[in-house]
C-alpha positions in Angstrom: -22.6 -12.7 6.0 -21.5 -9.3 7.7 -22.8 -6.1 6.4 -20.7 -2.9 6.0 -21.7 0.7 6.1 -23.9 0.7 2.8 -25.8 -2.6 4.2 -24.3 -4.4 1.4 -23.0 -8.0 2.3 -19.3 -8.5 3.1 -18.3 -11.9 1.8 -16.3 -14.1 4.3 -12.8 -15.0 3.1 -12.2 -18.7 1.7 -9.4 -20.6 3.4 -7.0 -20.2 0.5 -7.2 -16.3 0.8 -7.1 -16.5 4.7 -3.6 -18.5 4.4 -2.4 -16.0 1.8 -3.4 -12.8 4.3 -1.7 -14.7 7.1 1.6 -15.3 4.9 1.5 -11.6 4.0 0.6 -10.4 7.8 3.9 -12.5 8.8 5.7 -11.0 6.2 5.0 -7.5 7.0 5.5 -8.1 10.7 8.9 -9.6 10.1 10.0 -6.8 7.7 9.0 -4.3 10.2 11.2 -6.2 13.1 13.9 -6.4 10.8 14.2 -2.9 9.7 13.5 -1.6 13.2 16.7 -3.7 14.1 18.7 -2.6 11.5 17.8 1.2 12.3 19.0 0.5 15.7 22.3 -0.8 14.3 22.9 2.3 12.1 25.4 5.1 12.8 24.6 7.0 9.6 21.7 9.5 10.4 20.3 9.2 6.9 20.6 5.4 6.6 18.8 5.1 10.3 16.0 7.4 9.0 15.5 5.4 5.9 15.3 2.1 7.9 12.7 3.6 10.3 10.6 5.0 7.6 10.7 1.6 5.7 9.9 -0.2 9.3 6.9 2.3 9.7 5.6 1.5 6.1 5.8 -2.3 6.7 3.8 -1.7 10.0 1.1 0.4 8.2 0.8 -2.4 5.7 0.4 -4.8 8.4 -2.4 -2.6 10.0 -4.2 -2.2 6.8 -4.1 -6.0 6.0 -5.3 -6.8 9.7 -8.2 -4.2 9.1 -9.2 -5.8 5.9 -9.2 -9.1 7.6 -11.3 -8.0 10.5 -14.0 -6.4 8.2 -14.5 -9.9 6.4 -15.4 -11.7 9.6 
């Protein structure tokens, strides 16, 4: 078991939870890529900004999930 900053044991993730995390990481990555592509197609500035913001939010979610996963290794 790993220890965190407070010297408390960090439990390892089981295979079911790892699969769920893998699926969610793939979803967040895909949504980031799609929305970034859509933003490139947009000619309306407001719509382009909306797509870029949504893409950034999915990138943030991806990074948060990845950090969570890394903290449980």
